DSSP file (Angstrom, degrees, kcal/mol; ACC not computed):
  #  RESIDUE AA STRUCTURE BP1 BP2  ACC     N-H-->O    O-->H-N    N-H-->O    O-->H-N    TCO  KAPPA ALPHA  PHI   PSI    X-CA   Y-CA   Z-CA
    1    1 A M     >        0   0    0      0, 0.0     4,-2.4     0, 0.0     5,-0.2   0.000 360.0 360.0 360.0 -35.7   33.7   18.0   38.0
    2    2 A Y  H  >  +     0   0    0      1,-0.2     4,-2.3     2,-0.2     5,-0.2   0.924 360.0  49.3 -56.2 -44.4   35.2   20.6   35.6
    3    3 A V  H  > S+     0   0    0      1,-0.2     4,-2.4     2,-0.2    -1,-0.2   0.902 108.8  52.9 -62.6 -41.4   35.3   17.8   33.0
    4    4 A Q  H  > S+     0   0    0      2,-0.2     4,-0.7     1,-0.2    -1,-0.2   0.892 109.7  49.2 -61.3 -39.7   31.7   16.9   33.7
    5    5 A V  H  < S+     0   0    0     -4,-2.4     3,-0.5     1,-0.2     4,-0.4   0.964 120.2  33.4 -64.1 -52.1   30.6   20.5   33.2
    6    6 A F  H >X S+     0   0    0     -4,-2.3     4,-0.9     1,-0.2     3,-0.6   0.663 104.5  69.7 -87.5 -15.4   32.3   21.1   30.0
    7    7 A S  H 3X S+     0   0    0     -4,-2.4     4,-2.0    -5,-0.2    -1,-0.2   0.787  88.8  69.1 -68.0 -24.2   32.0   17.7   28.5
    8    8 A Q  H 3X S+     0   0    0     -4,-0.7     4,-1.5    -3,-0.5    -1,-0.2   0.875  96.2  52.8 -58.2 -36.1   28.3   18.4   28.2
    9    9 A L  H <4 S+     0   0    0     -3,-0.6     7,-0.3    -4,-0.4    -1,-0.2   0.867 109.4  47.9 -68.4 -35.9   29.2   21.0   25.5
   10   10 A A  H  < S+     0   0    0     -4,-0.9    -1,-0.2     1,-0.2    -2,-0.2   0.821 116.8  43.1 -72.5 -30.6   31.2   18.4   23.5
   11   11 A L  H  < S+     0   0    0     -4,-2.0     2,-0.5     1,-0.2    -2,-0.2   0.663 112.6  52.0 -89.8 -17.8   28.4   15.8   23.8
   12   12 A D     X  -     0   0    0     -4,-1.5     4,-2.6    -5,-0.2    -1,-0.2  -0.884  57.4-172.4-129.5 100.0   25.4   18.1   23.1
   13   13 A A  H  > S+     0   0    0     -2,-0.5     4,-2.2     1,-0.2     5,-0.1   0.859  89.4  53.6 -60.6 -36.8   25.6   20.2   19.9
   14   14 A E  H  > S+     0   0    0      2,-0.2     4,-2.3     1,-0.2    -1,-0.2   0.926 110.4  46.1 -65.3 -43.3   22.4   22.1   20.9
   15   15 A L  H  > S+     0   0    0      2,-0.2     4,-2.9     1,-0.2    -2,-0.2   0.897 110.8  53.5 -65.4 -39.4   23.8   23.0   24.3
   16   16 A A  H  X S+     0   0    0     -4,-2.6     4,-2.7    -7,-0.3    -1,-0.2   0.901 109.3  49.1 -60.7 -40.0   27.1   24.0   22.7
   17   17 A S  H  X S+     0   0    0     -4,-2.2     4,-2.8     2,-0.2     5,-0.2   0.911 111.6  48.4 -65.0 -42.6   25.1   26.3   20.4
   18   18 A I  H  X S+     0   0    0     -4,-2.3     4,-2.6     2,-0.2    -2,-0.2   0.927 112.6  48.6 -62.2 -45.4   23.2   27.8   23.3
   19   19 A Y  H  X S+     0   0    0     -4,-2.9     4,-2.5     2,-0.2    -2,-0.2   0.934 113.5  46.6 -60.1 -48.4   26.4   28.3   25.2
   20   20 A H  H  X S+     0   0    0     -4,-2.7     4,-1.6     1,-0.2    -2,-0.2   0.921 114.5  46.6 -61.7 -45.0   28.1   30.0   22.2
   21   21 A R  H  <>S+     0   0    0     -4,-2.8     5,-2.8     2,-0.2    -1,-0.2   0.861 111.0  52.9 -68.1 -35.1   25.1   32.2   21.5
   22   22 A G  H ><5S+     0   0    0     -4,-2.6     3,-1.6    -5,-0.2    64,-0.2   0.933 109.7  47.4 -63.8 -45.6   24.8   33.1   25.2
   23   23 A L  H 3<5S+     0   0    0     -4,-2.5    -1,-0.2     1,-0.3    -2,-0.2   0.805 108.4  55.9 -65.5 -28.4   28.5   34.2   25.3
   24   24 A A  T 3<5S-     0   0    0     -4,-1.6    -1,-0.3    -5,-0.2    -2,-0.2   0.409 116.8-118.7 -82.3   3.1   27.9   36.2   22.1
   25   25 A K  T < 5 +     0   0    0     -3,-1.6    -3,-0.2     1,-0.2     2,-0.2   0.757  60.0 154.7  64.4  27.8   25.1   38.0   23.9
   26   26 A E      < -     0   0    0     -5,-2.8     2,-0.3    -6,-0.1    -1,-0.2  -0.543  53.2 -96.9 -78.5 152.6   22.5   36.7   21.5
   27   27 A T        -     0   0    0     -2,-0.2     2,-0.4    59,-0.1    -1,-0.1  -0.538  39.2-156.0 -72.0 130.9   18.9   36.5   22.8
   28   28 A L        -     0   0    0     -2,-0.3   -10,-0.0     1,-0.1    -1,-0.0  -0.839  16.2-119.5-105.1 144.8   18.0   33.1   24.0
   29   29 A D     >  -     0   0    0     -2,-0.4     4,-2.8     1,-0.1     5,-0.2  -0.226  42.3 -90.2 -72.8 176.3   14.4   31.8   24.2
   30   30 A D  H  > S+     0   0    0      1,-0.2     4,-1.8     2,-0.2     5,-0.1   0.891 127.0  44.9 -58.4 -44.3   13.0   30.7   27.6
   31   31 A V  H  > S+     0   0    0      2,-0.2     4,-2.2     1,-0.2    -1,-0.2   0.913 113.9  49.7 -68.3 -42.4   14.1   27.1   27.3
   32   32 A E  H  > S+     0   0    0      1,-0.2     4,-2.7     2,-0.2    -2,-0.2   0.895 108.7  53.4 -62.6 -39.4   17.5   28.0   26.0
   33   33 A A  H  X S+     0   0    0     -4,-2.8     4,-2.7     1,-0.2    -1,-0.2   0.886 107.9  50.7 -62.4 -38.8   18.0   30.5   28.8
   34   34 A V  H  X S+     0   0    0     -4,-1.8     4,-2.5    -5,-0.2    -1,-0.2   0.917 111.3  47.8 -64.7 -42.6   17.1   27.7   31.3
   35   35 A R  H  X S+     0   0    0     -4,-2.2     4,-2.0     2,-0.2    -2,-0.2   0.905 112.9  48.1 -66.3 -40.8   19.7   25.4   29.7
   36   36 A Y  H  X S+     0   0    0     -4,-2.7     4,-2.4     2,-0.2     5,-0.2   0.941 113.1  48.2 -62.6 -46.9   22.4   28.1   29.7
   37   37 A A  H  X S+     0   0    0     -4,-2.7     4,-2.5     1,-0.2    -2,-0.2   0.888 109.5  53.0 -62.1 -39.4   21.6   28.9   33.4
   38   38 A A  H  X S+     0   0    0     -4,-2.5     4,-2.0     2,-0.2    -1,-0.2   0.895 109.1  50.0 -63.8 -39.1   21.8   25.2   34.3
   39   39 A L  H  X S+     0   0    0     -4,-2.0     4,-2.0     2,-0.2    -2,-0.2   0.943 114.7  41.8 -65.3 -47.0   25.2   24.9   32.7
   40   40 A I  H  X S+     0   0    0     -4,-2.4     4,-2.8     1,-0.2    -2,-0.2   0.833 110.9  57.2 -73.2 -28.1   26.6   27.9   34.5
   41   41 A N  H  X S+     0   0    0     -4,-2.5     4,-1.8    -5,-0.2    -1,-0.2   0.919 108.4  47.7 -62.0 -42.1   24.9   26.9   37.7
   42   42 A T  H  X S+     0   0    0     -4,-2.0     4,-1.7     2,-0.2    -2,-0.2   0.893 111.2  51.1 -64.7 -39.8   26.8   23.6   37.4
   43   43 A Y  H  X S+     0   0    0     -4,-2.0     4,-1.8     1,-0.2    -2,-0.2   0.927 110.7  47.4 -63.6 -45.2   30.0   25.4   36.7
   44   44 A F  H  X S+     0   0    0     -4,-2.8     4,-2.5     1,-0.2    -1,-0.2   0.801 106.5  58.1 -69.3 -26.6   29.6   27.7   39.8
   45   45 A A  H  X S+     0   0    0     -4,-1.8     4,-2.6     2,-0.2    -1,-0.2   0.883 104.8  52.2 -64.9 -37.2   28.8   24.6   41.9
   46   46 A F  H  X S+     0   0    0     -4,-1.7     4,-2.6     2,-0.2    -2,-0.2   0.923 109.1  49.1 -60.8 -44.2   32.2   23.4   40.8
   47   47 A I  H  X S+     0   0    0     -4,-1.8     4,-2.2     2,-0.2    -2,-0.2   0.909 111.3  49.8 -61.7 -42.4   33.7   26.6   42.0
   48   48 A E  H  X S+     0   0    0     -4,-2.5     4,-1.9     2,-0.2    -2,-0.2   0.924 111.2  48.2 -62.5 -44.6   31.9   26.3   45.3
   49   49 A E  H  X S+     0   0    0     -4,-2.6     4,-2.3     1,-0.2    -2,-0.2   0.897 109.7  53.3 -63.0 -40.2   33.1   22.7   45.7
   50   50 A M  H  X S+     0   0    0     -4,-2.6     4,-2.3     1,-0.2    -1,-0.2   0.902 106.8  52.5 -60.6 -40.8   36.7   23.9   44.9
   51   51 A S  H  X S+     0   0    0     -4,-2.2     4,-2.3     1,-0.2    -1,-0.2   0.881 108.4  50.3 -64.8 -36.7   36.4   26.5   47.6
   52   52 A V  H  X S+     0   0    0     -4,-1.9     4,-1.9     2,-0.2    -1,-0.2   0.918 109.9  50.4 -65.1 -43.1   35.4   23.9   50.1
   53   53 A Q  H  X>S+     0   0    0     -4,-2.3     5,-2.6     1,-0.2     6,-0.8   0.887 110.2  50.3 -63.2 -38.1   38.3   21.7   49.1
   54   54 A V  H ><5S+     0   0    0     -4,-2.3     3,-1.0     3,-0.2    -1,-0.2   0.937 108.8  52.2 -62.6 -46.0   40.7   24.7   49.5
   55   55 A K  H 3<5S+     0   0    0     -4,-2.3    -2,-0.2     1,-0.3    -1,-0.2   0.857 115.5  39.5 -60.9 -36.8   39.3   25.4   53.0
   56   56 A V  H 3<5S-     0   0    0     -4,-1.9    -1,-0.3    -5,-0.1    -2,-0.2   0.397 113.8-114.9 -97.0   3.8   39.8   21.9   54.2
   57   57 A G  T <<5S+     0   0    0     -3,-1.0    -3,-0.2    -4,-0.5    -4,-0.1   0.759  75.9 127.5  75.6  26.2   43.1   21.5   52.5
   58   58 A L  S   <S-     0   0    0     -5,-2.6     2,-0.3     1,-0.2    -4,-0.2   0.613  74.4 -35.8 -90.6 -12.7   42.1   18.7   50.1
   59   59 A G  S    S+     0   0    0     -6,-0.8    -1,-0.2    -9,-0.1    -2,-0.2  -0.991  99.9  71.0 175.2 179.9   43.3   20.4   46.9
   60   60 A F    >>  +     0   0    0     -2,-0.3     3,-2.1     1,-0.1     4,-0.6   0.888  50.6 171.2  55.3  43.9   43.9   23.4   44.8
   61   61 A S  H >>  +     0   0    0      1,-0.3     3,-1.0     2,-0.2     4,-0.6   0.764  66.9  69.3 -59.4 -26.2   46.6   24.5   47.1
   62   62 A E  H 34 S+     0   0    0      1,-0.3     3,-0.5     2,-0.2    -1,-0.3   0.804  97.6  53.0 -62.1 -26.5   47.6   27.3   44.7
   63   63 A F  H X4 S+     0   0    0     -3,-2.1     3,-1.2     1,-0.2    -1,-0.3   0.681  91.2  74.4 -80.9 -17.5   44.4   29.1   45.6
   64   64 A M  H << S+     0   0    0     -3,-1.0    -1,-0.2    -4,-0.6    -2,-0.2   0.780  93.5  54.5 -65.6 -24.9   45.1   28.9   49.4
   65   65 A Q  T 3< S+     0   0    0     -4,-0.6     2,-0.3    -3,-0.5    -1,-0.3   0.594  94.3  88.6 -83.1 -10.9   47.6   31.6   49.0
   66   66 A M    <   -     0   0    0     -3,-1.2     2,-0.1    -4,-0.2    -3,-0.0  -0.657  67.9-142.3 -91.3 140.8   45.1   34.0   47.3
   67   67 A D     >  -     0   0    0     -2,-0.3     4,-2.4     1,-0.1     5,-0.2  -0.447  40.5 -92.3 -86.2 175.3   42.9   36.4   49.1
   68   68 A L  H  > S+     0   0    0      1,-0.2     4,-2.7     2,-0.2     5,-0.2   0.885 126.0  52.5 -58.0 -42.5   39.3   36.9   47.9
   69   69 A Q  H  > S+     0   0    0      1,-0.2     4,-2.4     2,-0.2    -1,-0.2   0.924 110.8  47.1 -60.8 -45.5   40.3   39.9   45.7
   70   70 A E  H  > S+     0   0    0      1,-0.2     4,-2.2     2,-0.2    -1,-0.2   0.897 112.2  50.7 -63.5 -40.3   43.1   37.9   44.0
   71   71 A L  H  X S+     0   0    0     -4,-2.4     4,-2.4     2,-0.2     5,-0.2   0.919 110.5  48.6 -64.4 -43.8   40.7   35.0   43.4
   72   72 A L  H  X S+     0   0    0     -4,-2.7     4,-2.5     1,-0.2    -2,-0.2   0.907 112.0  49.1 -63.5 -40.9   38.1   37.2   41.9
   73   73 A E  H  < S+     0   0    0     -4,-2.4    -1,-0.2    -5,-0.2    -2,-0.2   0.868 111.2  51.4 -65.2 -35.6   40.6   38.8   39.6
   74   74 A F  H  < S+     0   0    0     -4,-2.2     4,-0.2    -5,-0.2    -2,-0.2   0.932 121.6  30.2 -64.8 -47.1   41.9   35.4   38.6
   75   75 A G  H >X S+     0   0    0     -4,-2.4     4,-2.8     1,-0.2     3,-1.0   0.678  97.4  86.2 -89.6 -18.9   38.5   34.0   37.7
   76   76 A Y  H 3X S+     0   0    0     -4,-2.5     4,-3.5     1,-0.3     5,-0.4   0.843  77.2  64.6 -59.9 -38.5   36.7   37.1   36.6
   77   77 A P  H 3> S+     0   0    0      0, 0.0     4,-0.7     0, 0.0    -1,-0.3   0.899 118.3  28.3 -52.9 -38.5   37.7   37.1   32.9
   78   78 A Y  H <> S+     0   0    0     -3,-1.0     4,-2.0    -4,-0.2     3,-0.2   0.912 122.8  49.0 -85.8 -47.2   35.9   33.8   32.4
   79   79 A W  H  X S+     0   0    0     -4,-2.8     4,-2.5     1,-0.2     5,-0.2   0.897 109.0  55.4 -59.3 -39.4   33.2   34.2   35.1
   80   80 A G  H  X S+     0   0    0     -4,-3.5     4,-1.6    -5,-0.3    -1,-0.2   0.882 105.8  51.2 -60.9 -39.3   32.4   37.7   33.8
   81   81 A R  H  X S+     0   0    0     -4,-0.7     4,-0.8    -5,-0.4    -1,-0.2   0.913 110.5  49.0 -64.5 -41.9   31.8   36.3   30.3
   82   82 A L  H  < S+     0   0    0     -4,-2.0     3,-0.5     1,-0.2     6,-0.2   0.923 117.7  39.9 -61.9 -43.5   29.4   33.7   31.6
   83   83 A L  H  < S+     0   0    0     -4,-2.5    -1,-0.2     1,-0.2     6,-0.2   0.658 101.2  71.8 -83.6 -16.0   27.5   36.3   33.6
   84   84 A D  H  < S+     0   0    0     -4,-1.6    -1,-0.2    -5,-0.2    -2,-0.2   0.751  78.3  94.0 -71.6 -23.8   27.6   39.0   31.0
   85   85 A A  S  X S-     0   0    0     -4,-0.8     4,-2.9    -3,-0.5     5,-0.3  -0.398  89.7-118.8 -64.9 146.4   25.1   37.1   28.9
   86   86 A E  H  > S+     0   0    0      1,-0.2     4,-2.3   -64,-0.2     5,-0.2   0.917 116.6  46.2 -53.9 -46.4   21.5   38.1   29.5
   87   87 A A  H  > S+     0   0    0      1,-0.2     4,-2.0     2,-0.2    -1,-0.2   0.849 111.9  52.9 -66.9 -33.1   20.6   34.6   30.7
   88   88 A G  H  > S+     0   0    0     -6,-0.2     4,-2.5     2,-0.2    -2,-0.2   0.927 110.8  44.7 -67.1 -45.3   23.7   34.5   32.9
   89   89 A M  H  X S+     0   0    0     -4,-2.9     4,-2.8     2,-0.2     5,-0.3   0.885 111.7  53.5 -67.4 -37.7   22.9   37.8   34.6
   90   90 A A  H  X>S+     0   0    0     -4,-2.3     4,-2.4    -5,-0.3     5,-0.6   0.918 111.0  46.9 -61.9 -42.1   19.3   36.7   35.0
   91   91 A W  I  X>S+     0   0    0     -4,-2.0     5,-2.8     3,-0.2     4,-1.3   0.936 113.3  49.0 -62.9 -45.7   20.5   33.5   36.7
   92   92 A W  I  <5S+     0   0    0     -4,-2.5    -2,-0.2     3,-0.2    -1,-0.2   0.921 119.2  36.3 -61.8 -46.2   22.9   35.4   38.9
   93   93 A T  I  <5S+     0   0    0     -4,-2.8    -1,-0.2    -5,-0.1    -2,-0.2   0.827 130.4  28.4 -79.7 -31.3   20.4   38.0   40.1
   94   94 A D  I  <5S+     0   0    0     -4,-2.4    -3,-0.2    -5,-0.3     4,-0.2   0.909 132.7  18.9 -96.7 -51.3   17.3   35.8   40.3
   95   95 A D  I  <<S+     0   0    0     -4,-1.3     3,-0.4    -5,-0.6    -3,-0.2   0.819 123.8  46.6 -95.4 -33.9   18.3   32.3   41.0
   96   96 A A  S >><S+     0   0    0     -5,-2.8     3,-1.4     1,-0.2     4,-1.3   0.490  79.8 100.7 -91.2  -2.1   21.9   32.4   42.4
   97   97 A H  G >4 S+     0   0    0     -6,-0.3     3,-0.6     1,-0.3     4,-0.5   0.879  83.8  48.6 -52.1 -43.1   21.2   35.2   44.9
   98   98 A S  G 34 S+     0   0    0     -3,-0.4     4,-0.3     1,-0.2    -1,-0.3   0.736 113.9  47.9 -72.0 -19.7   21.0   32.9   47.8
   99   99 A N  G <> S+     0   0    0     -3,-1.4     4,-2.5    -4,-0.2     5,-0.2   0.593  85.4  91.2 -93.3 -11.8   24.2   31.1   46.8
  100  100 A T  H <X S+     0   0    0     -4,-1.3     4,-2.4    -3,-0.6     5,-0.2   0.878  84.8  50.6 -54.3 -45.4   26.3   34.2   46.3
  101  101 A H  H  > S+     0   0    0     -4,-0.5     4,-0.8     1,-0.2    -1,-0.2   0.914 112.7  46.3 -61.9 -43.2   27.6   34.3   49.8
  102  102 A R  H  4 S+     0   0    0     -4,-0.3     3,-0.5    -3,-0.2    -1,-0.2   0.907 112.9  49.2 -67.5 -40.9   28.7   30.7   49.7
  103  103 A I  H  < S+     0   0    0     -4,-2.5    -2,-0.2     1,-0.2    -1,-0.2   0.903 117.9  39.8 -64.6 -41.2   30.3   31.0   46.3
  104  104 A L  H >< S+     0   0    0     -4,-2.4     2,-1.0    -5,-0.2     3,-0.5   0.468  90.9  89.3 -90.4  -1.7   32.3   34.1   47.2
  105  105 A S  T 3<  +     0   0    0     -4,-0.8    -1,-0.2    -3,-0.5    -2,-0.1  -0.262  49.5 121.7 -91.5  51.1   33.2   33.1   50.7
  106  106 A V  T 3         0   0    0     -2,-1.0    -1,-0.2     1,-0.2    -2,-0.1   0.861 360.0 360.0 -79.7 -38.3   36.4   31.4   49.6
  107  107 A S    <         0   0    0     -3,-0.5    -1,-0.2   -52,-0.0    -2,-0.1   0.500 360.0 360.0 -79.1 360.0   38.9   33.4   51.7
């Protein structure tokens, strides 16, 4: 799934530009903000799926040894960049609010 998320950037120059501009904290128009949010929503769905696999012992065994704090510290440098963008924070506070508990309930 990770490959599916990020291969979109390699295949779609416009989406890659939106992603780059979002990370650079440039203002995105409404449609670009939706595309940025859709990309990071897909990425966080990957994180959620990974957490489910950890819980049932199907993979990512290195994460089974981490508590929630360690996991957040591990992922935050990248996750923080995604969410630091205006469109990323808008997605997190407005659209992802109902998913927050599931995404963070890894431990």
